[in-house]
N, C-alpha and C positions, 0 to 999 in steps of 0.2 A: 460575562465578555473575556475573563483567563484564560474559560476551560475553551472558549472559541482558538485562542491564537496558542495555547496549548496540541489544541486536534491538528492550525492550518499547518502548526511545523513537523510537525508527526508528520504531518500527511504527505508536508513536505520532500523531511528526508524519506520515504518509505517509495514516493515515485520517484521522485531526484538520485534519492539511490540503491536501495534494497530491489526495485523494479531490475533496472540499469544489471541490477551484476546477482542476480540471478535466471536476467536470459540469457549474459554471459557464459555461468556454468555450464549455462542449458549446450551449448550450441559449441561450449570451448575443449571439445570433447567429448571420449565417451568416456561416465566415471560409474560411480558403486552407486549413490541412487538416485538418477536418472528422473523418476519417477519424485521423487523430493523435492525436484530441482522445477520441476512442473506446479506442484504445489505449492510449494513456495512464489514462486512468480504469479499465479492468481489469487492467492493472499495476500501476497503488498498488491498486483492494483484494486481489490475490491475493496482493500481498507482504503486504501492511500484516496486511492473517488472517493467509500462513505463521508470520512473526513475528510475529505476536502468540501463535500461537499456541504455537513455539518455544522463547517466554520463559517461557509459563507449565506451560508441560510440559515443557522438556526435550528434546523430538524433532526433529526438522528436518521434513517435510513426510513425518513418520510414520520420519524410519529415526533408530534412539536415538543421541544422538552419542557 
């Protein structure tokens, strides 16, 4: 139960803070690492929804823990 709560907190952080920051940096202007910003946005999206789903159901990327 503790790990599910922790996963929910981390998922909320990734989806509510990490993903918007990555998308903002991507569209804010030309930077030296546009590819890095795309990578960070994709990783925040994938990990955020994976952890949120695992926190909700107890299954981690379709594997029962």
